[in-house]
N, C-alpha and C positions, 0 to 999 in steps of 0.2 A: 476671540474667535469670533467672525461671523457666519458661518455656514460650519456644518457637520452633514456629512453625507451617511447616509443609512441605509446601510444594506444586507442581504444575506448574512456576511460576515462580519458584524458589529457584535453577534451574541459569542461566535467564536473567539473574535479577539479577549473578551473579558470574564470568562465563562470557567471555570476550572476542569467543568465535564468535558471540554473538546481540545482538551490537551493530547498533545500525541501518545504520550503513557497511557492517557484513560481511556481512550478511543481503542489502543490495542487490549486493553486490559478486559475491558465491556467485550469486547470481542471473545477472547480466552474465556472468559468468564461466563457471562449472558447465555453463551451457546449451550450451555450445558442445562439451562433452566427448563423446565415442560413449558413453559406458556412462550419459549421463543418464538417470535411469527415463520413459521414455514409455509406460509402461503403462497408470497410471492415467487420467487427463483431459487432456492434451496429446500428441499426435501430434509436434508440430515444436517442439520448445522455441525456436527461432528466434520462436515467436508472442508465446510468456510476455517474451523480452527485446522485443516490439517493444510490446507490452500497457503493460508499466511504463512504456517511453519515453512511450508517448502519454499515460499518467496522467501522468506530469511535466508533460510540456508543458498538460495541461489544469487541473495545479495552478499554475500563474503567472494564468491567467485565473482562480481562483477566489480566490488573492490580489484579483484584480484588481475583483471583486466581479461578473463573468461568471457564475458559477453562482448566483447570491443567489436566483433564482427556481427554484431546481432544488431548493431545502433544504423536505423537509416534516416537522413535525412542530415541536416543543420544542427534544427534543433533538438532532434534525439543523441547526437553526437555531444552535442554540448550539456544535456542533463545529464547524460550519462558521466564526462568528465567533471564536471559539476559534483553532484554524488558521490563518485567517487577521490575526490578532493574533501568534503566533510567528513565521510565516514572510515577512510583510511588511519588516522590520526589513534581511532578508535578500535580499530579493529582485531585488536586480542581480546578488549572485554568488551565488545559489541554485544546487545541485547535486543532482542526481538522490540522493546516497545523502544529503542533508544531513535528506532529507524522511526522518520516523519507518515506518519500515513499517506501521502500527497508523491511518498519517495515511492509507496506502492505500488502504484498504477505504475509508475515509469520500470520499476521490476517486472513487474505482473506484463507491459507490452514486449521486454525484451525475451523474456522467458517465451511468450506465443511466440515471437519471429524466430527463435534456438528450436522449438518441439512442430512449427509448421501450423500453427494453430490460426484460424482466422473466423472471423464472424460468420456463422451469429454465434457459434462458441467462444471465441474471444468477447464477444459482448457478452454474453449472460453470464460469465466468470466473473467480468467486468462487474457488473448489474449487482450480483453476489455478495462483491465485496464492501457494498456501497450501503449493505444494510445493517452495515454494523455501525 
C-alpha cells in the first residue's frame, strides 16, 4: 500500500466503542449518570433517551410504509427505500440498537416532516442527538 487516507472516520472503523450497539447503549446508560453533560443542548438527558425511543417506534412505522409520503426529494426517497430494504427482514425482532445511528438521522428528518417541525427546532433536536 502506497497511501493511507486518515481522517475523522478512521478511529470509528477500528474502535469497538463506535459500533451502532455501543453508541445506542451509551446513550441509554450514560444519560442516567449524574455527570452527563447537560450544558450544551438538552437540560434533561431523559428527554434524549425518550426521543430516541420514539424514533425507534417511528422506524417500525417507516418500514411498514407509513412514512412514504413524508420523504421529499430523490435522495430522501432513495434513503427511505434503502432503510426499508435493510430492516424489513428483521422487523419482527428489531431492537433499538439494531438500527444504525446514522439511520436515526433519517428517521428524525421524516418525523420532523410528519409533525411539521422546522428549524430552529429541527436543528436543536438533531444537535441533541449528536451529544451521544
